C-alpha positions in Angstrom: -6.8 2.7 -2.2 -4.3 2.2 0.6 -0.5 2.5 -0.6 2.8 1.7 0.8 2.2 3.3 4.2 -1.2 2.4 5.1 -0.3 -1.1 3.9 2.9 -1.3 6.2 0.9 0.1 9.2 -1.2 -3.0 8.5 1.3 -5.3 8.8 2.9 -4.0 11.9 -0.3 -3.8 13.5 -1.0 -7.7 12.5 2.5 -8.3 14.2 2.2 -6.2 17.2 -1.1 -5.1 17.6 -2.6 -1.6 16.7 -5.6 -0.2 14.2 -6.3 -4.2 13.2 -6.9 -5.1 17.1 -4.7 -8.1 18.1 -1.7 -9.3 16.4 -2.1 -12.4 14.6 1.9 -13.7 14.8 2.4 -16.8 16.0 -1.2 -17.8 16.5 -2.4 -21.5 15.3 -5.5 -21.3 12.8 -8.0 -24.0 13.4 -10.3 -23.4 10.3 -10.9 -20.7 7.5 -14.2 -19.2 5.8 -14.6 -17.7 2.3 -17.6 -16.0 1.7 -17.4 -14.8 -1.6 -15.3 -16.8 -4.0 -14.0 -13.9 -6.3 -11.7 -13.0 -3.4 -9.6 -16.0 -3.7 -7.6 -14.8 -6.8 -5.3 -18.0 -6.7 -4.6 -21.4 -4.4 -2.1 -23.8 -5.1 -3.3 -26.1 -2.5 -3.5 -29.8 -3.5 -6.1 -30.4 -1.0 -8.1 -27.7 -1.6 -8.1 -23.9 -0.3 -10.1 -24.1 2.9 -9.1 -27.6 4.0 -5.5 -26.5 4.1 -5.3 -23.9 6.5 -6.4 -26.1 10.1 -3.2 -26.7 12.0 -1.1 -24.2 10.1 0.9 -21.5 12.6 1.5 -17.8 11.3 5.4 -17.4 11.2 5.7 -13.9 9.7 3.9 -10.8 8.2 5.7 -8.5 6.0 4.7 -6.5 2.5 5.6 -6.5 -0.8 4.3 -3.2 -2.6 1.1 -3.1 -1.6 0.4 -6.4 -0.8 0.6 -7.8 2.7 2.7 -11.1 2.9 1.6 -13.6 5.5 3.9 -16.6 5.8 2.1 -19.9 6.9 4.7 -22.3 6.3 5.2 -23.9 3.6 3.1 -21.3 2.2 2.3 -17.8 2.1 -1.2 -16.1 2.0 -1.1 -12.9 0.3 -3.6 -10.0 0.5 -4.0 -6.9 -1.4 -6.8 -4.4 -0.1 -7.3 -2.9 -3.7 -10.3 0.1 -3.2 -11.8 -0.7 0.0 -9.9 -4.0 1.8 -9.7 -4.1 5.5 -8.6 -6.2 8.5 -9.8 -7.1 11.7 -8.6 -9.2 14.2 -11.0 -9.7 17.1 -12.6 -12.3 19.9 -15.0 -14.8 18.1 -17.4 -14.2 20.9 -17.4 -10.4 21.2 -18.3 -9.8 17.5 -20.6 -10.5 14.7 -19.6 -11.5 11.3 -20.3 -8.4 8.9 -21.7 -7.8 6.1 -19.1 -7.8 3.7 -16.8 -9.7 5.5 -15.2 -11.9 2.4 -12.4 -14.0 4.2 -11.8 -15.2 8.1 -9.1 -17.1 9.7 -10.0 -18.6 12.6 -7.5 -19.1 15.9 -7.0 -21.7 18.5 -7.0 -19.0 21.1 -10.6 -17.8 20.4 -9.9 -14.8 18.2 -10.2 -14.6 14.2 -8.8 -12.3 11.3 -11.4 -10.8 9.1 -10.8 -9.6 5.9 -13.6 -6.9 4.9 -14.1 -5.4 1.3 -17.3 -3.5 0.6 -16.5 -3.0 -3.2 -15.4 -6.6 -3.7 -12.0 -5.9 -5.5 -9.5 -6.8 -2.9 -7.7 -10.5 -3.5 -6.1 -13.0 -1.6 -3.5 -15.7 -2.8 -2.4 -18.9 -1.0 1.1 -20.2 -2.8 4.1 -21.8 -2.0 6.1 -19.6 -4.6 5.3 -15.5 -4.2 7.7 -14.9 -7.3 4.6 -15.5 -9.9 2.7 -12.6 -8.2 5.5 -10.3 -7.3 7.4 -10.7 -10.7 6.3 -7.7 -12.3 6.6 -5.4 -9.5 9.1 -2.9 -9.2 11.7 -1.8 -6.7 11.0 -1.0 -3.3 11.3 2.6 -2.6 12.5 2.2 1.0 15.3 -0.1 -0.1 19.2 0.9 -0.4 19.0 0.3 -3.9 16.3 3.1 -4.9 18.8 5.9 -5.4 19.8 8.7 -7.6 22.0 6.3 -9.7 19.0 3.7 -10.2 16.9 6.4 -11.5 19.2 8.2 -13.6 19.9 4.9 -15.3 16.0 4.3 -15.8 14.8 7.6 -16.6 17.1 8.6 -20.0 14.8 6.9 -22.2 11.5 7.5 -20.6 9.6 10.1 -22.4 6.2 10.0 -20.2 5.5 12.2 -17.9 6.8 11.4 -14.8 3.6 11.3 -12.2 2.2 8.6 -13.9 5.6 6.4 -14.6 5.9 7.1 -10.6 2.5 5.2 -10.3 3.8 2.5 -12.3 3.8 -0.7 -9.9 6.2 -2.1 -12.6 8.5 0.7 -12.0 8.2 1.7 -8.5 6.2 -0.7 -5.9 3.8 0.8 -3.2 3.6 4.5 -4.5 -0.4 6.0 -5.2 -2.0 9.3 -5.9 -1.4 11.0 -2.4 2.5 10.2 -1.9 3.4 10.7 -5.3 2.0 14.3 -5.4 3.3 14.8 -1.5 7.1 13.8 -3.3 7.2 16.0 -6.5 6.1 18.7 -4.0 8.9 18.1 -2.0 11.4 17.4 -4.6 10.3 20.5 -6.7 9.6 18.7 -9.8 6.1 19.6 -11.5 4.4 16.1 -12.4 4.0 16.9 -15.7 7.8 16.8 -16.8 9.2 14.3 -19.0 10.9 11.6 -17.2 13.6 12.0 -19.7 14.2 15.6 -19.4 14.8 16.0 -15.6 18.3 17.5 -14.7 20.8 15.5 -12.4 19.4 17.9 -9.3 16.3 17.1 -9.5 17.1 13.3 -9.9 19.3 13.5 -6.9 16.3 15.1 -5.0 13.8 12.8 -6.0 14.6 9.4 -4.5 15.4 11.1 -1.1 11.7 13.2 -1.3 10.0 9.9 -1.9 11.7 8.3 0.8 11.1 11.0 3.3 7.2 11.4 2.4 6.7 7.7 2.6 8.6 7.4 5.9 6.7 10.6 7.5 3.3 8.6 6.1 4.3 5.2 8.1 5.2 7.4 11.6 1.6 8.9 11.2 0.1 5.3 9.8 -0.8 6.3 7.0 -3.6 8.7 5.7 -7.0 8.6 6.7 -8.8 10.7 4.1 -12.1 8.0 2.9 -14.5 6.1 4.8 -12.4 2.7 4.5 -8.5 3.0 6.1 -9.2 4.5 9.8 -6.5 5.5 12.3 -4.0 7.8 9.9 -2.5 11.3 10.5 -0.8 12.0 7.6 -3.6 13.7 5.8 -2.8 16.5 8.8 0.9 16.6 6.9 -0.5 17.2 3.6 1.4 20.0 1.9 -0.2 19.9 -1.8 -3.0 16.8 -1.6 -6.6 17.8 -1.6 -5.2 21.6 -0.9 -6.8 22.8 -3.9 -7.1 26.6 -3.7 -5.3 26.9 -0.5 -1.8 28.6 0.0 1.2 27.1 -0.7 3.0 26.5 3.0 5.9 27.4 1.2 5.5 30.5 -1.3 1.7 31.4 -0.6 0.8 30.5 -4.2 -3.0 28.7 -4.2 -2.4 24.8 -4.7 -4.0 23.9 -8.3 -5.3 20.7 -9.4 -5.0 19.0 -13.1 -5.4 15.7 -14.4 -2.6 13.6 -15.5 -3.4 10.3 -17.3 -6.8 10.4 -15.7 -5.6 11.0 -12.1 -6.2 14.2 -10.0 -2.9 15.8 -9.3 -2.1 18.5 -6.9 0.9 20.8 -7.0 2.3 24.3 -6.3 2.7 26.0 -9.7 5.5 28.3 -8.2 7.5 25.8 -6.5 7.3 23.4 -8.8 8.2 25.0 -12.1 
């Protein structure tokens, strides 16, 4: 599943061009197509979902957690890629509609944006108010507010293991398996540690480690490790993820993999004691 750096890479490409193809910022919509109804999670348009789009203009493209937020005043088109979602921007006359395309936006200059989703888990929303969708999302880990003081206050009563807590989108928005494993290695904290038992030194290291790993991921356009997400290079920076049995770059101990809360978890048993 794309995590924060991969979603941020999509957002930047839709703004400026890149892995998705052409940018869509400031393009005018002439029509839209929905090929699988369950892709649409919610629409608050009285005119109907598809009839609402003609004549509208893409004004801004941002991110909240793992959501792509496309501002089309007076509403927002939200996209969550889930397991296999992908986005392309291409010329109408140069590409066929693909088998797993679920939603299309057609623009007045002959381009279109396609949301492709093989496994059908991805969802889109059309809404004037994003708060109902985002109300349960946790803090943005790249924000200034996410710091040691914030963590200290919130970890004190948490008896759960740290790894599943960091994956909880209502706690921190955007982290997934890859970047959590990498951040915990960088911070020198074992994933099974109880959150409430972290020392002040460990808490101090953790937000900086999370931000460093996420920013490195963004600089590398995310990680390309499966058949869906393409163009990223962060997999070449992995310290522990998918390196089971290989020597730790710091100490030489073999990287181990365990299951924590049903999630495969990679760590160095020596560096993360």
